[in-house]
Backbone and ligand atoms as CSV (ligand in chain L), in Angstrom:
chain,resi,resn,atom,element,x,y,z
A,1,MET,N,N,42.627,10.717,8.493
A,1,MET,CA,C,41.805,9.510,8.693
A,1,MET,C,C,42.472,8.297,8.070
A,2,THR,N,N,42.370,7.171,8.731
A,2,THR,CA,C,42.886,5.946,8.130
A,2,THR,C,C,41.904,5.493,7.053
A,3,THR,N,N,42.377,4.587,6.227
A,3,THR,CA,C,41.508,4.081,5.147
A,3,THR,C,C,40.264,3.436,5.738
A,4,ARG,N,N,40.470,2.732,6.854
A,4,ARG,CA,C,39.330,2.023,7.443
A,4,ARG,C,C,38.255,3.005,7.943
A,5,LYS,N,N,38.726,4.097,8.568
A,5,LYS,CA,C,37.759,5.094,9.058
A,5,LYS,C,C,36.981,5.724,7.906
A,6,VAL,N,N,37.693,5.987,6.831
A,6,VAL,CA,C,37.033,6.583,5.663
A,6,VAL,C,C,35.974,5.613,5.152
A,7,PHE,N,N,36.332,4.345,5.109
A,7,PHE,CA,C,35.373,3.336,4.625
A,7,PHE,C,C,34.116,3.313,5.496
A,8,PHE,N,N,34.319,3.354,6.818
A,8,PHE,CA,C,33.160,3.312,7.714
A,8,PHE,C,C,32.293,4.551,7.569
A,9,ALA,N,N,32.923,5.703,7.441
A,9,ALA,CA,C,32.155,6.944,7.289
A,9,ALA,C,C,31.316,6.869,6.020
A,10,ALA,N,N,31.921,6.367,4.957
A,10,ALA,CA,C,31.194,6.265,3.687
A,10,ALA,C,C,30.042,5.281,3.814
A,11,ALA,N,N,30.300,4.149,4.461
A,11,ALA,CA,C,29.250,3.132,4.613
A,11,ALA,C,C,28.088,3.682,5.429
A,12,LEU,N,N,28.393,4.405,6.504
A,12,LEU,CA,C,27.324,4.977,7.332
A,12,LEU,C,C,26.508,5.997,6.545
A,13,ALA,N,N,27.178,6.779,5.729
A,13,ALA,CA,C,26.467,7.779,4.928
A,13,ALA,C,C,25.491,7.088,3.978
A,14,VAL,N,N,25.926,5.987,3.383
A,14,VAL,CA,C,25.065,5.250,2.454
A,14,VAL,C,C,23.853,4.685,3.198
A,15,ILE,N,N,24.093,4.107,4.373
A,15,ILE,CA,C,22.989,3.525,5.148
A,15,ILE,C,C,21.999,4.609,5.563
A,16,ALA,N,N,22.523,5.739,6.045
A,16,ALA,CA,C,21.649,6.832,6.491
A,16,ALA,C,C,20.812,7.335,5.322
A,17,HIS,N,N,21.428,7.431,4.168
A,17,HIS,CA,C,20.706,7.928,3.006
A,17,HIS,C,C,19.593,6.960,2.611
A,18,ALA,N,N,19.925,5.678,2.580
A,18,ALA,CA,C,18.932,4.679,2.183
A,18,ALA,C,C,17.740,4.710,3.139
A,19,ALA,N,N,18.020,4.842,4.431
A,19,ALA,CA,C,16.938,4.839,5.413
A,19,ALA,C,C,16.034,6.051,5.236
A,20,SER,N,N,16.605,7.208,5.010
A,20,SER,CA,C,15.769,8.395,4.916
A,20,SER,C,C,14.996,8.423,3.599
A,21,ALA,N,N,15.598,7.932,2.544
A,21,ALA,CA,C,14.931,8.020,1.247
A,21,ALA,C,C,13.844,6.960,1.116
A,22,GLN,N,N,14.036,5.813,1.726
A,22,GLN,CA,C,13.173,4.685,1.445
A,22,GLN,C,C,12.140,4.355,2.503
A,23,GLY,N,N,12.502,4.488,3.752
A,23,GLY,CA,C,11.589,4.020,4.779
A,23,GLY,C,C,11.670,2.516,4.895
A,24,ASP,N,N,11.107,1.992,5.968
A,24,ASP,CA,C,11.195,0.569,6.265
A,24,ASP,C,C,9.792,-0.039,6.129
A,25,PRO,N,N,9.553,-0.820,5.068
A,25,PRO,CA,C,8.196,-1.320,4.821
A,25,PRO,C,C,7.677,-2.266,5.907
A,26,LYS,N,N,8.581,-2.991,6.575
A,26,LYS,CA,C,8.147,-3.896,7.656
A,26,LYS,C,C,7.551,-3.095,8.805
A,27,ARG,N,N,8.288,-2.051,9.175
A,27,ARG,CA,C,7.803,-1.180,10.237
A,27,ARG,C,C,6.546,-0.452,9.757
A,28,GLY,N,N,6.545,-0.110,8.481
A,28,GLY,CA,C,5.403,0.591,7.901
A,28,GLY,C,C,4.119,-0.211,7.978
A,29,GLU,N,N,4.249,-1.532,7.876
A,29,GLU,CA,C,3.063,-2.386,7.974
A,29,GLU,C,C,2.413,-2.224,9.348
A,30,LYS,N,N,3.267,-2.095,10.380
A,30,LYS,CA,C,2.733,-1.897,11.736
A,30,LYS,C,C,2.090,-0.519,11.853
A,31,VAL,N,N,2.769,0.482,11.275
A,31,VAL,CA,C,2.213,1.845,11.326
A,31,VAL,C,C,0.849,1.868,10.620
A,32,PHE,N,N,0.716,1.069,9.571
A,32,PHE,CA,C,-0.526,1.055,8.789
A,32,PHE,C,C,-1.722,0.561,9.606
A,33,GLU,N,N,-1.439,-0.103,10.745
A,33,GLU,CA,C,-2.545,-0.528,11.621
A,33,GLU,C,C,-3.438,0.663,11.981
A,34,GLU,N,N,-2.845,1.845,12.057
A,34,GLU,CA,C,-3.618,3.053,12.369
A,34,GLU,C,C,-4.637,3.366,11.277
A,35,CYS,N,N,-4.387,2.897,10.096
A,35,CYS,CA,C,-5.236,3.224,8.947
A,35,CYS,C,C,-6.272,2.133,8.697
A,36,ARG,N,N,-5.922,0.926,9.103
A,36,ARG,CA,C,-6.721,-0.248,8.779
A,36,ARG,C,C,-8.155,-0.207,9.297
A,37,ALA,N,N,-8.362,0.535,10.396
A,37,ALA,CA,C,-9.713,0.640,10.949
A,37,ALA,C,C,-10.662,1.202,9.888
A,38,CYS,N,N,-10.156,2.026,9.026
A,38,CYS,CA,C,-11.010,2.686,8.025
A,38,CYS,C,C,-10.667,2.313,6.588
A,39,HIS,N,N,-9.445,1.846,6.353
A,39,HIS,CA,C,-9.012,1.590,4.976
A,39,HIS,C,C,-8.596,0.148,4.762
A,40,ALA,N,N,-9.184,-0.495,3.764
A,40,ALA,CA,C,-8.717,-1.817,3.351
A,40,ALA,C,C,-7.654,-1.636,2.278
A,41,ILE,N,N,-6.805,-2.637,2.107
A,41,ILE,CA,C,-5.821,-2.571,1.029
A,41,ILE,C,C,-6.282,-3.409,-0.162
A,42,GLU,N,N,-7.380,-4.143,0.010
A,42,GLU,CA,C,-7.883,-4.945,-1.108
A,42,GLU,C,C,-8.629,-4.046,-2.079
A,43,LYS,N,N,-8.518,-4.380,-3.341
A,43,LYS,CA,C,-9.187,-3.616,-4.378
A,43,LYS,C,C,-10.706,-3.679,-4.198
A,44,GLY,N,N,-11.371,-2.555,-4.351
A,44,GLY,CA,C,-12.829,-2.528,-4.324
A,44,GLY,C,C,-13.443,-2.689,-2.950
A,45,SER,N,N,-12.626,-2.715,-1.900
A,45,SER,CA,C,-13.159,-2.920,-0.562
A,45,SER,C,C,-13.117,-1.603,0.218
A,46,ASN,N,N,-14.222,-0.870,0.179
A,46,ASN,CA,C,-14.266,0.399,0.892
A,46,ASN,C,C,-14.876,0.221,2.274
A,47,GLY,N,N,-14.360,0.952,3.240
A,47,GLY,CA,C,-14.940,0.944,4.578
A,47,GLY,C,C,-15.386,2.365,4.885
A,48,VAL,N,N,-15.033,2.832,6.078
A,48,VAL,CA,C,-15.286,4.236,6.398
A,48,VAL,C,C,-14.513,5.109,5.396
A,49,GLY,N,N,-13.359,4.629,5.007
A,49,GLY,CA,C,-12.544,5.317,3.999
A,49,GLY,C,C,-12.438,4.473,2.736
A,50,PRO,N,N,-11.978,5.080,1.662
A,50,PRO,CA,C,-11.836,4.344,0.397
A,50,PRO,C,C,-10.713,3.305,0.449
A,51,SER,N,N,-10.832,2.266,-0.375
A,51,SER,CA,C,-9.751,1.286,-0.481
A,51,SER,C,C,-8.467,1.999,-0.891
A,52,LEU,N,N,-7.362,1.609,-0.282
A,52,LEU,CA,C,-6.084,2.240,-0.626
A,52,LEU,C,C,-5.270,1.368,-1.585
A,53,HIS,N,N,-5.942,0.410,-2.202
A,53,HIS,CA,C,-5.240,-0.428,-3.176
A,53,HIS,C,C,-4.657,0.440,-4.295
A,54,GLY,N,N,-3.357,0.343,-4.520
A,54,GLY,CA,C,-2.717,1.070,-5.618
A,54,GLY,C,C,-2.861,2.578,-5.528
A,55,VAL,N,N,-2.958,3.096,-4.309
A,55,VAL,CA,C,-3.255,4.532,-4.172
A,55,VAL,C,C,-2.096,5.414,-4.644
A,56,ILE,N,N,-0.872,4.915,-4.519
A,56,ILE,CA,C,0.257,5.761,-4.903
A,56,ILE,C,C,0.317,5.884,-6.430
A,57,GLY,N,N,0.252,7.119,-6.877
A,57,GLY,CA,C,0.215,7.394,-8.309
A,57,GLY,C,C,-1.197,7.646,-8.824
A,58,ARG,N,N,-2.203,7.361,-7.973
A,58,ARG,CA,C,-3.595,7.548,-8.360
A,58,ARG,C,C,-4.013,9.000,-8.085
A,59,ARG,N,N,-4.993,9.488,-8.831
A,59,ARG,CA,C,-5.510,10.827,-8.530
A,59,ARG,C,C,-6.416,10.751,-7.307
A,60,ALA,N,N,-6.474,11.834,-6.533
A,60,ALA,CA,C,-7.334,11.864,-5.349
A,60,ALA,C,C,-8.792,11.753,-5.773
A,61,ALA,N,N,-9.574,11.048,-4.947
A,61,ALA,CA,C,-11.021,10.922,-5.157
A,61,ALA,C,C,-11.368,10.294,-6.501
A,62,GLU,N,N,-10.644,9.266,-6.873
A,62,GLU,CA,C,-10.842,8.678,-8.199
A,62,GLU,C,C,-11.762,7.456,-8.213
A,63,LEU,N,N,-11.983,6.834,-7.043
A,63,LEU,CA,C,-12.793,5.613,-7.043
A,63,LEU,C,C,-14.269,5.943,-7.277
A,64,ASP,N,N,-14.901,5.212,-8.184
A,64,ASP,CA,C,-16.309,5.455,-8.512
A,64,ASP,C,C,-17.236,4.994,-7.397
A,65,ASP,N,N,-16.810,3.964,-6.649
A,65,ASP,CA,C,-17.718,3.369,-5.675
A,65,ASP,C,C,-17.510,3.880,-4.252
A,66,PHE,N,N,-16.875,5.041,-4.101
A,66,PHE,CA,C,-16.757,5.643,-2.773
A,66,PHE,C,C,-17.288,7.073,-2.826
A,67,ARG,N,N,-18.075,7.440,-1.807
A,67,ARG,CA,C,-18.626,8.812,-1.767
A,67,ARG,C,C,-17.654,9.736,-1.063
A,68,TYR,N,N,-16.859,10.428,-1.836
A,68,TYR,CA,C,-15.893,11.369,-1.270
A,68,TYR,C,C,-16.596,12.662,-0.862
A,69,SER,N,N,-15.945,13.403,0.012
A,69,SER,CA,C,-16.458,14.727,0.399
A,69,SER,C,C,-16.274,15.684,-0.779
A,70,PRO,N,N,-17.075,16.777,-0.810
A,70,PRO,CA,C,-16.878,17.784,-1.863
A,70,PRO,C,C,-15.438,18.307,-1.860
A,71,ALA,N,N,-14.860,18.435,-0.668
A,71,ALA,CA,C,-13.487,18.950,-0.574
A,71,ALA,C,C,-12.517,18.052,-1.330
A,72,PHE,N,N,-12.702,16.743,-1.172
A,72,PHE,CA,C,-11.812,15.808,-1.851
A,72,PHE,C,C,-12.037,15.805,-3.352
A,73,LYS,N,N,-13.291,15.907,-3.749
A,73,LYS,CA,C,-13.583,15.904,-5.187
A,73,LYS,C,C,-12.993,17.122,-5.873
A,74,ARG,N,N,-12.950,18.225,-5.128
A,74,ARG,CA,C,-12.377,19.452,-5.699
A,74,ARG,C,C,-10.852,19.426,-5.681
A,75,ALA,N,N,-10.279,18.655,-4.783
A,75,ALA,CA,C,-8.819,18.653,-4.624
A,75,ALA,C,C,-8.173,18.128,-5.904
A,76,ASN,N,N,-7.369,18.928,-6.476
A,76,ASN,CA,C,-6.791,18.550,-7.758
A,76,ASN,C,C,-5.371,18.020,-7.530
A,77,ILE,N,N,-5.301,16.850,-6.894
A,77,ILE,CA,C,-3.962,16.330,-6.604
A,77,ILE,C,C,-3.832,14.859,-6.981
A,78,THR,N,N,-2.597,14.465,-7.186
A,78,THR,CA,C,-2.263,13.061,-7.424
A,78,THR,C,C,-1.480,12.582,-6.216
A,79,TRP,N,N,-1.729,11.343,-5.821
A,79,TRP,CA,C,-1.037,10.815,-4.640
A,79,TRP,C,C,0.386,10.383,-4.949
A,80,THR,N,N,1.245,11.370,-5.153
A,80,THR,CA,C,2.672,11.086,-5.209
A,80,THR,C,C,3.112,10.814,-3.776
A,81,ARG,N,N,4.296,10.284,-3.618
A,81,ARG,CA,C,4.799,10.047,-2.262
A,81,ARG,C,C,4.866,11.368,-1.489
A,82,GLN,N,N,5.238,12.431,-2.206
A,82,GLN,CA,C,5.381,13.731,-1.555
A,82,GLN,C,C,4.025,14.266,-1.066
A,83,ASN,N,N,2.996,14.163,-1.911
A,83,ASN,CA,C,1.674,14.632,-1.504
A,83,ASN,C,C,1.109,13.786,-0.367
A,84,LEU,N,N,1.359,12.487,-0.447
A,84,LEU,CA,C,0.881,11.599,0.604
A,84,LEU,C,C,1.558,11.946,1.934
A,85,ASP,N,N,2.832,12.253,1.864
A,85,ASP,CA,C,3.571,12.630,3.068
A,85,ASP,C,C,2.965,13.902,3.680
A,86,ALA,N,N,2.685,14.889,2.845
A,86,ALA,CA,C,2.108,16.144,3.340
A,86,ALA,C,C,0.704,15.904,3.901
A,87,PHE,N,N,-0.072,15.050,3.219
A,87,PHE,CA,C,-1.432,14.749,3.661
A,87,PHE,C,C,-1.431,14.056,5.014
A,88,LEU,N,N,-0.570,13.045,5.170
A,88,LEU,CA,C,-0.543,12.296,6.436
A,88,LEU,C,C,-0.025,13.163,7.585
A,89,ALA,N,N,0.887,14.064,7.288
A,89,ALA,CA,C,1.419,14.938,8.342
A,89,ALA,C,C,0.300,15.820,8.892
A,90,ASP,N,N,-0.554,16.325,8.001
A,90,ASP,CA,C,-1.612,17.248,8.412
A,90,ASP,C,C,-2.737,17.211,7.378
A,91,PRO,N,N,-3.645,16.227,7.527
A,91,PRO,CA,C,-4.676,16.016,6.493
A,91,PRO,C,C,-5.492,17.272,6.178
A,92,GLN,N,N,-5.808,18.058,7.188
A,92,GLN,CA,C,-6.666,19.222,6.938
A,92,GLN,C,C,-5.922,20.368,6.266
A,93,LYS,N,N,-4.621,20.312,6.329
A,93,LYS,CA,C,-3.852,21.385,5.697
A,93,LYS,C,C,-3.778,21.163,4.182
A,94,LEU,N,N,-3.526,19.931,3.766
A,94,LEU,CA,C,-3.406,19.674,2.322
A,94,LEU,C,C,-4.770,19.725,1.636
A,95,VAL,N,N,-5.778,19.138,2.294
A,95,VAL,CA,C,-7.133,19.147,1.713
A,95,VAL,C,C,-8.094,19.702,2.774
A,96,PRO,N,N,-8.227,21.023,2.847
A,96,PRO,CA,C,-9.078,21.618,3.888
A,96,PRO,C,C,-10.519,21.117,3.781
A,97,ALA,N,N,-11.139,20.888,4.944
A,97,ALA,CA,C,-12.538,20.456,5.043
A,97,ALA,C,C,-12.778,19.043,4.524
A,98,ASN,N,N,-11.718,18.231,4.395
A,98,ASN,CA,C,-11.967,16.833,4.012
A,98,ASN,C,C,-12.548,16.077,5.202
A,99,ARG,N,N,-13.108,14.905,4.939
A,99,ARG,CA,C,-13.831,14.167,5.992
A,99,ARG,C,C,-13.063,12.988,6.556
A,100,MET,N,N,-11.763,12.990,6.413
A,100,MET,CA,C,-10.994,11.896,7.010
A,100,MET,C,C,-10.743,12.233,8.479
A,101,PRO,N,N,-11.366,11.434,9.387
A,101,PRO,CA,C,-11.233,11.769,10.811
A,101,PRO,C,C,-9.904,11.278,11.379
A,102,TYR,N,N,-8.847,11.921,11.007
A,102,TYR,CA,C,-7.504,11.503,11.420
A,102,TYR,C,C,-6.679,12.758,11.663
A,103,ALA,N,N,-6.085,12.860,12.852
A,103,ALA,CA,C,-5.425,14.103,13.259
A,103,ALA,C,C,-4.103,14.345,12.549
A,104,GLY,N,N,-3.459,13.261,12.095
A,104,GLY,CA,C,-2.170,13.437,11.439
A,104,GLY,C,C,-1.090,12.625,12.110
A,105,MET,N,N,-0.015,12.416,11.388
A,105,MET,CA,C,1.097,11.586,11.842
A,105,MET,C,C,2.320,12.489,11.936
A,106,PRO,N,N,2.659,12.920,13.152
A,106,PRO,CA,C,3.708,13.933,13.276
A,106,PRO,C,C,5.124,13.451,12.946
A,107,GLU,N,N,5.411,12.150,13.134
A,107,GLU,CA,C,6.785,11.666,12.942
A,107,GLU,C,C,7.099,11.395,11.474
A,108,ALA,N,N,8.111,12.076,10.951
A,108,ALA,CA,C,8.506,11.890,9.547
A,108,ALA,C,C,8.880,10.433,9.266
A,109,LYS,N,N,9.508,9.768,10.240
A,109,LYS,CA,C,9.920,8.373,10.032
A,109,LYS,C,C,8.698,7.464,9.886
A,110,ASP,N,N,7.681,7.682,10.704
A,110,ASP,CA,C,6.453,6.890,10.587
A,110,ASP,C,C,5.849,7.062,9.193
A,111,ARG,N,N,5.848,8.292,8.723
A,111,ARG,CA,C,5.260,8.553,7.405
A,111,ARG,C,C,6.079,7.891,6.300
A,112,ALA,N,N,7.392,8.022,6.380
A,112,ALA,CA,C,8.255,7.416,5.360
A,112,ALA,C,C,8.052,5.901,5.335
A,113,ASP,N,N,7.942,5.297,6.522
A,113,ASP,CA,C,7.794,3.843,6.602
A,113,ASP,C,C,6.436,3.397,6.060
A,114,VAL,N,N,5.385,4.090,6.434
A,114,VAL,CA,C,4.054,3.663,5.994
A,114,VAL,C,C,3.901,3.893,4.483
A,115,ILE,N,N,4.509,4.929,3.975
A,115,ILE,CA,C,4.435,5.191,2.527
A,115,ILE,C,C,5.218,4.113,1.773
A,116,GLU,N,N,6.347,3.706,2.324
A,116,GLU,CA,C,7.117,2.632,1.690
A,116,GLU,C,C,6.309,1.333,1.680
A,117,TYR,N,N,5.634,1.055,2.773
A,117,TYR,CA,C,4.770,-0.136,2.846
A,117,TYR,C,C,3.696,-0.053,1.758
A,118,MET,N,N,3.045,1.097,1.669
A,118,MET,CA,C,1.964,1.247,0.698
A,118,MET,C,C,2.487,1.127,-0.729
A,119,GLN,N,N,3.638,1.681,-0.968
A,119,GLN,CA,C,4.241,1.614,-2.307
A,119,GLN,C,C,4.527,0.159,-2.700
A,120,ARG,N,N,5.040,-0.616,-1.760
A,120,ARG,CA,C,5.466,-1.979,-2.108
A,120,ARG,C,C,4.336,-2.992,-2.091
A,121,ILE,N,N,3.434,-2.844,-1.119
A,121,ILE,CA,C,2.438,-3.888,-0.921
A,121,ILE,C,C,1.166,-3.634,-1.711
A,122,LEU,N,N,0.823,-2.371,-1.863
A,122,LEU,CA,C,-0.488,-2.077,-2.425
A,122,LEU,C,C,-0.466,-1.964,-3.943
A,123,LYS,N,N,0.355,-2.690,-4.571
A,123,LYS,CA,C,0.408,-2.639,-6.036
A,123,LYS,C,C,-0.635,-3.555,-6.625
L,1,HEC,C1,C,-11.215,7.060,11.161
L,1,HEC,C2,C,-11.137,6.680,9.770
L,1,HEC,C3,C,-9.852,6.909,9.004
L,1,HEC,C4,C,-8.546,6.677,9.413
L,1,HEC,C5,C,-8.058,6.166,10.760
L,1,HEC,C6,C,-7.701,6.972,8.265
L,1,HEC,N1,N,-8.474,7.386,7.202
L,1,HEC,FE1,FE,-7.791,7.907,5.330
L,1,HEC,N2,N,-9.673,8.434,4.774
L,1,HEC,C7,C,-10.816,8.303,5.557
L,1,HEC,C8,C,-11.944,8.893,4.866
L,1,HEC,C9,C,-13.401,8.964,5.372
L,1,HEC,C10,C,-11.451,9.380,3.628
L,1,HEC,C11,C,-12.224,10.160,2.552
L,1,HEC,C12,C,-12.196,11.617,2.972
L,1,HEC,C13,C,-13.089,12.542,2.182
L,1,HEC,O1,O,-13.800,12.102,1.256
L,1,HEC,O2,O,-13.070,13.747,2.517
L,1,HEC,C14,C,-10.023,9.055,3.606
L,1,HEC,C15,C,-9.169,9.319,2.539
L,1,HEC,C16,C,-7.851,8.909,2.445
L,1,HEC,C17,C,-7.022,9.021,1.267
L,1,HEC,C18,C,-7.449,9.526,-0.111
L,1,HEC,C19,C,-7.812,8.318,-0.984
L,1,HEC,C20,C,-8.318,8.661,-2.363
L,1,HEC,O3,O,-8.911,7.752,-2.994
L,1,HEC,O4,O,-8.129,9.799,-2.838
L,1,HEC,C21,C,-5.797,8.528,1.594
L,1,HEC,C22,C,-4.584,8.431,0.699
L,1,HEC,C23,C,-5.870,8.100,2.977
L,1,HEC,N3,N,-7.136,8.356,3.470
L,1,HEC,C24,C,-4.810,7.535,3.673
L,1,HEC,C25,C,-4.848,7.180,5.022
L,1,HEC,C26,C,-3.733,6.611,5.742
L,1,HEC,C27,C,-2.390,6.247,5.140
L,1,HEC,C28,C,-4.150,6.446,7.031
L,1,HEC,C29,C,-3.347,5.919,8.212
L,1,HEC,C30,C,-2.196,6.708,8.575
L,1,HEC,C31,C,-5.535,6.877,7.109
L,1,HEC,N4,N,-5.923,7.311,5.873
L,1,HEC,C32,C,-6.328,6.830,8.254
L,1,HEC,C33,C,-10.876,7.719,6.814
L,1,HEC,C34,C,-9.783,7.368,7.602
């Protein structure tokens, strides 16, 4: 390989890694439209679902002013990026019998992007 080819291969590897690890928050904002019908991002603003303000790093079912399902109250999880990814992929699998009427987000890229959006914006 020439030096230039090696440089390009390395640069592409870095870009691919950044994209998979981080997600694209701009695109994630659009993906979040699917959630907005039920979830506000403002603090203390609950709709059909609880406010998602600062949800990343928070324990599940922690808001005092939202009536969670018994399933959610029993769920002993913290919303790490990893748990959120598993939940969005298949909500009923991570928290069986929960009351979030959402079938799941099959595309890993959509999940990575929306989680990145939530991480950056919902602080
Ligand atoms: C049709 C309404 C609806 C949609 C759409 C929806 N949710 Fe929910 N969500 C809920 C409800 C209701 C709950 C509470 C479930 C329970 O108590 O069992 C919930 C709970 C959650 C929780 C747990 C919050 C906490 O305080 O523990 C997260 C995180 C969440 N939803 C994320 C999302 C994301 C991200 C999307 C979009 C991809 C989404 N939801 C789409 C209704 C919805």
